[in-house]
N, C-alpha and C positions, 0 to 999 in steps of 0.2 A: 596715577598722580596727574596733576594739571599739565596742560600743553597750551602754548600761545598760538592761535591761529595766524597771526601775522608773521612772526619770525621763527616759529617752531621751537622756541625755548621750552625746556622741560625741567630746568633746574632752580630757577630763582624767581620768587614771586612775592609781591606785596599785597597789602590789604587796603581797600578803599574804606573799610570800616574803621580803620585805625590810621588816620592821616598824620603825617609827620608834622609836629608842632614846631620844630626848629629846622625847617628845610635849608639846605645850602645848595649852591650852584652844582648842578649835575649829581646831587645826592639822591638817596632813595625817596621814592614817592610816598612811602609809608613808614610809620614808626615801628612796624614789625616786618621783617623779611624772612620768608621761609625758603630754605635751601633743601631741595628734594633730591633723593636718590632712589631710583626704581620706585617702589611702592610705598616708601615712607619719607617722613620729614627727617632729613639728616641733622640739621640744627636750625636755631632761629637767631636772627640778629635783632635784638631788642634796643630800640632807641627811645626809651621813655615810657613804655607800656608797663601797666601794672602786672605783677605776678599772676594774678587770676586771669587776666586777658590773655597772656602768654600761654598759660596752661590750657585754656579753653581752645585757643587757636591750634596748639600742638595736638590736642585730643580730636578736634574736628577741623581739619585744615580746609576741607571743601567749603565750609561756611565763611572762611576768612580770606583766603588767597585768591584774588581775583584781578590782580594787576601784574603784567609782565615787568620784571625788573630790568630786562634787557632793552625793550623797545618802548616801554610805557603803555602798551595797548591794554585795553580791558576786554579784548577778544580772547578770553581764556576759557577752556572747556576742561571739564573733569570727566574722563571716560569711565 
């Protein structure tokens, strides 16, 4: 699963493909946040994304989750 090269986060990531349309101070940078556990997506936090986009992101997380939800970095790798 993903890992942030800046802070080492391995659990919570957002998607630059799905920017948050209603951002708030210190809120998530993405309308869809994936929470990971080991080798799989544990759950998704959906903030206005269509059901189809959520399902696609769940099925292919490596295509979507590229922003660290902890430090905001885009330096995310998928081993």
